[in-house]
KESEVEX-90265 format. One record per residue: residue number from 1; x, y, z of N, C-alpha, C, O in turn. Coordinates in steps of 0.05 Angstrom, whole numbers. Layout:
<recs>
> NUM, X, Y, Z, X, Y, Z, X, Y, Z, X, Y, Z
...
</recs>
This chain:
<recs>
> 1, -102, -253, -84, -113, -253, -110, -99, -225, -119, -84, -224, -139
> 2, -104, -204, -105, -97, -177, -115, -66, -177, -118, -58, -159, -133
> 3, -48, -193, -109, -21, -195, -113, -15, -202, -137, 9, -199, -143
> 4, -29, -212, -154, -27, -224, -179, -43, -209, -203, -39, -210, -227
> 5, -60, -195, -191, -80, -177, -213, -83, -154, -213, -96, -143, -231
> 6, -72, -141, -191, -78, -111, -190, -51, -97, -198, -30, -110, -197
> 7, -53, -72, -206, -31, -51, -214, -16, -45, -183, -28, -38, -163
> 8, 11, -49, -185, 30, -43, -162, 25, -19, -151, 27, -17, -126
> 9, 18, 6, -166, 14, 31, -154, -11, 27, -141, -12, 34, -118
> 10, -34, 15, -153, -57, 19, -136, -61, 0, -109, -74, 5, -89
> 11, -47, -22, -114, -41, -40, -94, -26, -30, -66, -32, -36, -43
> 12, -6, -16, -76, 9, -4, -51, 30, -21, -48, 44, -15, -28
> 13, 38, -41, -60, 60, -61, -56, 70, -71, -91, 58, -67, -112
> 14, 91, -83, -86, 96, -94, -117, 80, -119, -119, 76, -134, -100
> 15, 72, -123, -145, 61, -143, -151, 82, -169, -151, 105, -171, -160
> 16, 67, -187, -137, 86, -210, -136, 100, -217, -111, 115, -236, -107
> 17, 91, -193, -91, 108, -197, -61, 101, -222, -50, 120, -235, -42
> 18, 74, -233, -48, 73, -255, -35, 87, -276, -43, 97, -291, -26
> 19, 90, -280, -67, 105, -302, -86, 137, -300, -75, 151, -319, -68
> 20, 142, -274, -75, 175, -271, -68, 178, -274, -40, 200, -279, -30
> 21, 156, -273, -24, 161, -279, 8, 153, -305, 15, 151, -311, 38
> 22, 145, -322, -6, 143, -354, -5, 115, -355, 10, 111, -374, 25
> 23, 98, -339, 7, 70, -343, 16, 55, -361, 0, 51, -352, -23
> 24, 44, -386, 5, 27, -402, -5, -6, -390, -9, -26, -398, 2
> 25, -6, -375, -23, -31, -364, -29, -52, -382, -42, -44, -403, -53
> 26, -78, -374, -42, -98, -394, -51, -93, -397, -83, -93, -419, -93
> 27, -90, -376, -97, -84, -377, -126, -62, -393, -131, -66, -409, -150
> 28, -38, -395, -118, -15, -410, -121, -26, -438, -116, -24, -453, -135
> 29, -35, -446, -98, -47, -473, -90, -63, -485, -112, -61, -508, -119
> 30, -78, -469, -120, -99, -479, -144, -79, -485, -167, -82, -507, -179
> 31, -62, -469, -175, -48, -471, -197, -30, -495, -195, -28, -510, -215
> 32, -16, -500, -172, 0, -526, -169, -17, -550, -172, -7, -570, -183
> 33, -45, -550, -162, -62, -570, -163, -74, -578, -193, -82, -600, -201
> 34, -73, -555, -207, -92, -562, -231, -71, -556, -257, -78, -561, -281
> 35, -46, -544, -250, -30, -538, -272, -14, -565, -277, -20, -586, -265
> 36, 7, -565, -296, 22, -590, -306, 40, -589, -283, 43, -570, -267
> 37, 53, -613, -283, 74, -624, -260, 97, -603, -264, 108, -594, -244
> 38, 103, -596, -285, 122, -573, -286, 119, -550, -271, 134, -541, -254
> 39, 95, -539, -280, 82, -513, -263, 86, -516, -237, 99, -500, -223
> 40, 76, -537, -227, 70, -546, -199, 100, -546, -185, 103, -534, -164
> 41, 114, -556, -195, 145, -556, -186, 154, -531, -188, 167, -522, -168
> 42, 151, -515, -208, 164, -489, -205, 152, -466, -183, 165, -448, -173
> 43, 126, -472, -181, 112, -456, -159, 120, -464, -132, 124, -447, -114
> 44, 124, -494, -128, 126, -502, -104, 158, -494, -98, 162, -488, -75
> 45, 179, -493, -115, 205, -483, -113, 204, -455, -107, 219, -446, -90
> 46, 185, -437, -119, 188, -408, -114, 178, -403, -83, 190, -388, -68
> 47, 156, -418, -76, 149, -416, -50, 169, -426, -26, 171, -412, -5
> 48, 181, -448, -30, 196, -456, -12, 222, -440, -8, 234, -436, 13
> 49, 230, -429, -35, 258, -415, -31, 248, -383, -24, 265, -369, -12
> 50, 227, -374, -29, 220, -353, -18, 232, -326, -33, 235, -304, -22
> 51, 239, -332, -61, 254, -315, -78, 242, -315, -103, 256, -316, -123
> 52, 218, -316, -106, 207, -325, -136, 200, -302, -153, 187, -306, -173
> 53, 208, -274, -145, 201, -254, -164, 210, -259, -193, 195, -250, -211
> 54, 234, -272, -200, 242, -276, -223, 226, -298, -241, 231, -304, -264
> 55, 206, -310, -222, 190, -332, -236, 158, -321, -236, 138, -334, -240
> 56, 158, -293, -230, 132, -284, -233, 119, -288, -259, 96, -298, -258
> 57, 128, -284, -282, 113, -285, -306, 104, -312, -310, 80, -317, -312
> 58, 124, -331, -312, 115, -359, -316, 94, -366, -293, 74, -379, -300
> 59, 98, -358, -269, 75, -366, -250, 46, -352, -260, 24, -364, -262
> 60, 50, -330, -264, 23, -320, -273, 11, -332, -299, -14, -335, -301
> 61, 28, -340, -317, 21, -357, -340, 8, -381, -333, -11, -389, -346
> 62, 19, -395, -310, 7, -424, -302, -18, -414, -287, -37, -429, -287
> 63, -20, -393, -275, -46, -388, -264, -70, -381, -284, -93, -389, -281
> 64, -61, -365, -303, -79, -359, -326, -91, -383, -339, -114, -386, -345
> 65, -69, -401, -343, -76, -424, -361, -99, -445, -347, -116, -456, -360
> 66, -97, -447, -319, -116, -462, -309, -136, -445, -292, -148, -457, -275
> 67, -140, -421, -297, -160, -406, -286, -161, -401, -253, -182, -398, -240
> 68, -137, -400, -243, -134, -400, -215, -145, -371, -205, -159, -371, -185
> 69, -139, -347, -217, -154, -321, -211, -179, -323, -209, -190, -316, -188
> 70, -192, -330, -228, -222, -331, -228, -236, -350, -209, -259, -347, -199
> 71, -217, -372, -203, -225, -392, -185, -228, -379, -158, -248, -379, -144
> 72, -201, -366, -153, -202, -353, -128, -224, -333, -124, -238, -335, -104
> 73, -229, -315, -141, -247, -295, -142, -277, -308, -137, -294, -297, -122
> 74, -282, -329, -150, -310, -339, -146, -312, -349, -117, -332, -344, -104
> 75, -287, -368, -103, -288, -371, -76, -293, -348, -57, -309, -349, -38
> 76, -278, -327, -65, -280, -301, -49, -312, -295, -48, -323, -291, -26
> 77, -325, -294, -72, -349, -285, -72, -368, -304, -58, -386, -294, -45
> 78, -365, -327, -59, -382, -344, -45, -381, -343, -12, -400, -347, 3
> 79, -356, -339, -5, -352, -334, 25, -364, -312, 33, -377, -311, 53
> 80, -359, -289, 15, -372, -262, 24, -405, -270, 27, -417, -264, 48
> 81, -417, -283, 6, -443, -288, 7, -454, -301, 30, -476, -295, 39
> 82, -435, -321, 41, -443, -340, 62, -440, -318, 92, -454, -321, 111
> 83, -421, -300, 90, -419, -283, 111, -445, -265, 113, -457, -262, 134
> 84, -451, -255, 91, -476, -236, 89, -499, -253, 97, -517, -243, 111
> 85, -501, -277, 89, -526, -293, 101, -526, -298, 128, -547, -297, 141
> 86, -502, -304, 141, -500, -306, 169, -505, -283, 181, -514, -284, 203
> 87, -500, -258, 171, -508, -232, 187, -537, -229, 190, -547, -217, 209
> 88, -551, -240, 173, -583, -235, 172, -595, -243, 199, -617, -232, 205
> 89, -585, -260, 214, -596, -264, 241, -593, -238, 264, -606, -236, 285
> 90, -575, -220, 255, -576, -194, 270, -595, -177, 267, -608, -180, 246
> 91, -603, -159, 283, -624, -140, 279, -612, -123, 255, -588, -122, 248
> 92, -635, -109, 243, -627, -91, 220, -617, -63, 234, -633, -46, 242
> 93, -589, -60, 237, -575, -37, 247, -558, -25, 227, -554, -37, 206
> 94, -547, -4, 232, -527, 11, 216, -501, -9, 221, -484, -11, 204
> 95, -500, -20, 242, -474, -41, 245, -476, -63, 226, -457, -70, 213
> 96, -501, -75, 224, -499, -101, 208, -495, -88, 181, -478, -98, 167
> 97, -508, -69, 171, -504, -59, 144, -474, -56, 138, -462, -65, 119
> 98, -463, -41, 160, -429, -36, 155, -416, -64, 153, -397, -65, 137
> 99, -423, -86, 164, -408, -110, 161, -417, -123, 134, -402, -138, 121
> 100, -442, -115, 127, -451, -127, 100, -434, -114, 79, -424, -126, 60
> 101, -432, -87, 83, -416, -69, 63, -385, -79, 60, -375, -82, 38
> 102, -373, -83, 84, -347, -92, 88, -346, -119, 70, -328, -122, 53
> 103, -366, -137, 74, -362, -161, 56, -362, -157, 26, -348, -171, 12
> 104, -377, -139, 16, -382, -132, -10, -352, -118, -19, -340, -124, -40
> 105, -343, -100, -1, -318, -88, -7, -292, -107, -8, -273, -101, -23
> 106, -293, -128, 7, -275, -146, 5, -268, -160, -17, -245, -167, -23
> 107, -288, -165, -31, -288, -181, -58, -289, -166, -83, -286, -176, -105
> 108, -294, -138, -80, -295, -116, -101, -273, -100, -103, -270, -85, -122
> 109, -254, -100, -83, -234, -81, -81, -210, -87, -103, -206, -110, -111
> 110, -197, -66, -110, -178, -69, -130, -153, -63, -117, -134, -64, -133
> 111, -147, -56, -92, -121, -45, -81, -122, -53, -49, -103, -46, -34
</recs>
């Protein structure tokens, strides 16, 4: 998700690198499923060809139009909540708290 929503300097890599490398990330898959057939085809081609940097703007527009980034953020928060709930069976130790903190950081980070 950060690959499409974070600032390149903060992220430490170029925005859109995952698309350019042909990585089928969750926001892209969501946009393919919920966007128009034309948007799905454009994203599919960018992933398959692995050189989609020139398509970054229309891909971002497609993801924004169907709420892909927000949907992905919500899924990440749900998974973090599940992880935190699963950790509750462990004794209350600094290590458990560190793992809980890590789950929070994973969904709140911006780089």
